[in-house]
C-alpha positions in Angstrom: -54.4 -30.2 38.3 -54.3 -32.9 35.6 -52.2 -36.0 35.4 -50.6 -37.0 32.1 -50.3 -40.7 32.0 -49.1 -41.3 28.4 -46.1 -43.3 29.5 -47.1 -44.8 32.8 -45.6 -41.8 34.7 -47.5 -38.6 35.2 -46.6 -35.0 35.1 -49.0 -32.8 37.1 -49.9 -29.5 35.7 -52.8 -26.9 35.6 -54.4 -26.9 32.2 -53.7 -23.8 30.1 -56.3 -21.1 30.5 -55.9 -18.9 27.5 -57.9 -15.9 26.3 -60.1 -15.7 23.3 -58.2 -14.7 20.1 -54.8 -15.1 21.6 -52.0 -16.1 19.3 -51.2 -19.8 19.1 -47.9 -20.8 20.7 -47.4 -17.4 22.3 -44.9 -16.9 25.1 -47.3 -18.0 27.8 -48.1 -21.2 26.0 -44.5 -21.9 25.2 -43.7 -21.4 28.9 -46.6 -23.7 29.9 -45.4 -26.5 27.7 -41.7 -26.0 28.6 -42.7 -26.5 32.2 -44.7 -29.6 31.5 -41.9 -31.1 29.4 -39.1 -30.3 31.8 -41.0 -31.6 34.8 -41.9 -34.8 33.0 -38.3 -35.3 31.9 -37.1 -34.8 35.5 -39.6 -37.3 36.8 -38.4 -39.9 34.2 -34.8 -39.3 35.0 -35.5 -39.7 38.8 -37.3 -43.0 38.0 -34.3 -44.3 36.0 -32.0 -43.4 38.9 -34.3 -45.2 41.4 -34.3 -48.3 39.2 -30.5 -48.4 39.1 -30.3 -48.1 42.9 -33.1 -50.7 43.3 -31.3 -53.2 41.1 -28.0 -52.7 42.8 -29.5 -53.0 46.2 -31.7 -56.0 45.4 -29.3 -57.9 43.3 -28.8 -61.2 45.1 -27.4 -64.6 44.2 -30.2 -66.8 45.3 -29.3 -70.4 45.7 -32.8 -71.5 44.6 -32.9 -71.4 40.7 -36.7 -70.4 40.9 -35.9 -67.4 43.1 -33.0 -66.4 40.7 -35.3 -66.7 37.7 -38.0 -64.6 39.4 -35.6 -61.9 40.1 -34.1 -62.0 36.6 -37.6 -61.7 35.2 -38.4 -58.7 37.4 -35.2 -57.0 36.4 -35.9 -57.7 32.7 -39.4 -56.1 33.0 -37.9 -53.1 34.8 -35.2 -52.7 32.2 -37.7 -52.9 29.4 -39.8 -50.2 31.1 -36.7 -48.0 31.5 -35.8 -48.5 27.8 -39.2 -47.2 26.9 -38.7 -44.3 29.2 -35.2 -43.6 27.8 -36.8 -43.3 24.4 -39.5 -41.0 25.8 -36.8 -38.8 27.4 -35.3 -38.5 23.9 -38.7 -37.5 22.5 -39.1 -34.9 25.3 -35.7 -33.5 24.4 -36.8 -33.2 20.8 -39.9 -31.4 21.9 -37.9 -29.0 24.0 -35.6 -28.4 20.9 -38.8 -27.7 18.9 -39.9 -25.2 21.5 -36.5 -23.4 21.1 -36.8 -23.4 17.3 -40.5 -22.3 17.4 -41.6 -25.5 15.6 -43.4 -27.0 18.7 -47.1 -27.3 18.4 -47.3 -27.5 14.7 -48.0 -30.7 12.7 -44.9 -31.9 11.0 -47.0 -33.4 8.2 -49.5 -30.6 7.3 -48.1 -27.6 9.3 -51.4 -26.9 11.1 -51.8 -26.3 14.8 -51.7 -29.5 16.9 -53.8 -27.8 19.5 -53.4 -27.0 23.2 -55.5 -29.8 24.6 -53.9 -32.5 22.4 -50.5 -31.2 23.4 -51.5 -31.4 27.1 -52.6 -34.9 26.6 -49.5 -35.9 24.7 -46.8 -33.2 25.1 -44.5 -35.0 22.6 -47.1 -35.1 19.8 -45.7 -34.1 16.4 -48.9 -34.7 14.3 -52.3 -33.1 14.5 -55.2 -35.5 15.2 -56.2 -35.7 11.6 -52.7 -36.6 10.3 -52.2 -39.0 13.2 -55.4 -40.8 12.4 -54.4 -41.0 8.7 -51.0 -42.3 9.6 -52.5 -45.0 11.8 -54.9 -46.1 9.0 -52.0 -46.4 6.6 -50.1 -48.4 9.1 -53.0 -50.6 9.8 -53.5 -51.3 6.0 -49.8 -52.1 5.5 -49.9 -54.6 8.4 
């Protein structure tokens, strides 16, 4: 089992064990990544629901301004994390759409295979490692 910790959450999965010369993004690979993406999305949605319940249950009107400020800061941090996760859920949805349209696993820049291990490490990747590194260099030079 492997844990994917790209977002602070983790989806547990068994790494794909393919055979030599098998076709890239064959039915077994598609099923493997669909499972990873759906499980990850479910975990994130569950976490969002837990946060909502936590904030409802823990919301208190503290008489002490310091206690109120502490609680507000905790809620702000939690909401910021949930916002990042909301964006990640959207990316996961796009990846699932790409699976359905047979575009998943291929670099949107050069069209080459992204690679099984890279996709297992970052299931929402849309660029191969070479194009990603190039994009990061361009971004760094523009900053």
